[in-house]
C-alpha positions in Angstrom: -53.4 -51.6 -9.4 -52.5 -54.2 -7.3 -53.9 -54.0 -4.1 -50.5 -53.9 -1.5 -50.9 -56.4 1.8 -48.6 -54.6 3.6 -50.5 -52.5 6.3 -50.9 -48.7 6.0 -48.7 -47.6 8.4 -49.1 -43.6 9.9 -45.8 -42.6 8.0 -46.8 -44.2 5.0 -50.5 -43.1 5.5 -49.1 -39.0 5.9 -46.7 -39.3 2.7 -49.6 -40.1 0.3 -51.7 -37.3 1.7 -48.7 -35.2 1.7 -48.3 -36.3 -2.5 -52.2 -35.8 -2.7 -52.4 -32.5 -1.3 -49.2 -31.3 -3.5 -50.7 -32.4 -6.6 -54.3 -31.2 -6.0 -53.1 -27.6 -4.9 -51.2 -27.5 -8.5 -54.1 -28.4 -9.9 -55.9 -26.0 -8.0 -53.6 -23.4 -8.4 -53.7 -23.9 -12.0 -57.5 -23.8 -12.1 -57.2 -20.4 -10.5 -55.0 -18.9 -12.9 -57.0 -19.9 -15.8 -59.6 -17.9 -14.0 -57.4 -14.5 -15.3 -56.4 -13.6 -11.4 -53.9 -14.2 -9.4 -53.9 -16.6 -6.4 -54.7 -13.2 -3.9 -56.9 -11.7 -5.8 -59.5 -14.7 -6.1 -59.3 -15.7 -2.6 -60.2 -12.4 -1.7 -63.0 -12.1 -4.4 -64.2 -15.7 -3.0 -64.0 -14.5 0.6 -66.5 -11.5 -0.2 -68.7 -13.6 -2.8 -69.5 -16.5 -0.1 -69.0 -14.5 3.4 -69.9 -10.9 2.6 -68.8 -7.1 2.9 -66.0 -7.6 5.0 -63.4 -5.3 6.7 -59.7 -6.2 5.0 -58.9 -7.9 8.3 -61.8 -10.1 8.1 -60.4 -11.2 4.4 -56.8 -11.9 5.7 -58.3 -13.9 8.5 -60.6 -16.0 5.7 -57.6 -16.7 3.5 -54.6 -16.9 5.7 -52.7 -14.1 4.2 -50.3 -11.4 5.6 -52.1 -8.1 5.7 -50.0 -6.5 3.0 -50.5 -9.0 0.9 -54.3 -8.4 1.5 -53.8 -4.8 1.2 -52.3 -5.2 -2.2 -54.6 -7.7 -3.5 -57.7 -5.2 -2.3 -56.0 -2.1 -4.3 -55.3 -4.4 -7.2 -59.0 -5.5 -7.6 -60.7 -1.5 -6.6 -58.7 -0.5 -9.7 -60.3 -2.8 -11.7 -63.6 -1.8 -10.5 -64.3 -5.0 -8.4 -64.9 -4.1 -5.0 -64.9 -0.7 -3.5 -63.9 0.5 0.1 -66.9 1.8 2.3 -66.6 3.6 5.8 -69.6 1.9 7.9 -71.7 4.1 10.0 -70.6 2.5 13.5 -66.9 3.5 13.0 -65.7 6.1 10.5 -62.1 5.0 10.8 -63.1 1.4 9.6 -63.8 0.7 6.2 -65.7 -2.7 4.8 -64.7 -4.1 1.5 -67.4 -5.0 -1.0 -68.3 -6.5 -4.6 -69.1 -4.2 -7.3 -72.1 -5.6 -9.4 -69.3 -6.4 -12.0 -67.2 -7.9 -9.3 -69.9 -10.0 -7.8 -70.1 -11.4 -11.7 -66.4 -12.4 -12.2 -66.0 -13.9 -8.8 -69.4 -16.2 -9.5 -67.8 -17.0 -12.8 -64.3 -17.9 -11.8 -65.6 -19.1 -8.7 -67.6 -21.7 -11.1 -65.4 -22.5 -13.1 -62.9 -23.7 -9.8 -65.6 -25.6 -8.7 -66.2 -27.5 -12.0 -62.6 -28.3 -11.9 -62.5 -29.3 -8.5 -65.4 -31.4 -9.0 -64.0 -32.9 -11.8 -60.8 -34.5 -10.1 -62.6 -35.6 -7.1 -65.0 -37.3 -9.7 -63.4 -40.6 -9.1 -65.0 -40.5 -5.4 -68.3 -41.7 -4.8 -70.2 -39.6 -2.9 -70.3 -41.7 0.6 -66.5 -41.9 -0.6 -66.1 -37.9 -0.2 -68.1 -37.9 2.6 -66.0 -41.0 4.6 -62.7 -38.7 3.7 -64.0 -35.6 4.5 -65.0 -36.7 8.2 -61.8 -39.1 8.3 -59.6 -35.9 7.2 -61.8 -33.3 9.1 -61.0 -36.2 12.4 -57.1 -36.2 12.0 -56.8 -32.5 11.6 -58.5 -31.5 14.4 -56.4 -34.1 16.6 -53.5 -33.1 15.3 -54.7 -29.8 16.3 -55.0 -30.4 19.6 -51.8 -32.3 19.8 -50.0 -29.3 18.6 -52.1 -26.5 20.6 -53.1 -29.1 23.8 -50.0 -31.2 24.6 -49.9 -34.8 24.3 -51.6 -35.6 27.4 -55.0 -34.4 25.7 -54.2 -36.1 22.7 -53.6 -39.0 24.3 -56.8 -39.1 26.1 -58.6 -38.1 23.1 -57.2 -41.0 21.1 -58.1 -43.4 23.9 -61.6 -41.8 23.9 -62.3 -42.2 20.1 -60.7 -45.7 20.1 -63.4 -46.8 21.9 -66.6 -45.6 20.1 -68.0 -47.4 17.2 -67.9 -45.3 14.4 
C-alpha cells in the first residue's frame, strides 16, 4: 500500500472511521448470528453475564434498546430456559432478570466465540496500536459528545486546552 502524502483532514478521517465502523459492525453482527442468537438476545445475555442480575430497564440501558425490544428478548430467552425473572425482597413490584445455569453456559460460549472473532480482525494491530487507537477514539468521542451536549464554547475551550498539553 502506497503512503499518501496528502494531509489527513477531519472529513477524510471521519470517512475512514465510518467505513471501518460499517465493516466491523457487519462482521460483528455476523459473528453474533453465527452463535445461533439474534442481536438483541445476545446483547441481553452478554449484559447479564458481565453485569450480573439486572432489571429489564437496566439491561435496556446497557444495550441501548427500546423497552419493547428488550422485553421481547427477555421473553424469548425465558422460553428457552436461559433467564428467569425474580421478584426482589426490597420491592415486590420490581423484577430482576438473571441467567440460569444453562443461560450462563450459553452466554459464556457465545461471548467467547464472538470475542475470538473480534480478536482475529483486530490482530492486524499491535498492542501499542490498540492502546493508541482506544485512547484516540475515546478522546474524539468525548469531545464530540461534549460539543453536542455542552455547546460550542465548552468545546473550543476543551480543544484549546488539549492542544497545549503534551501527549
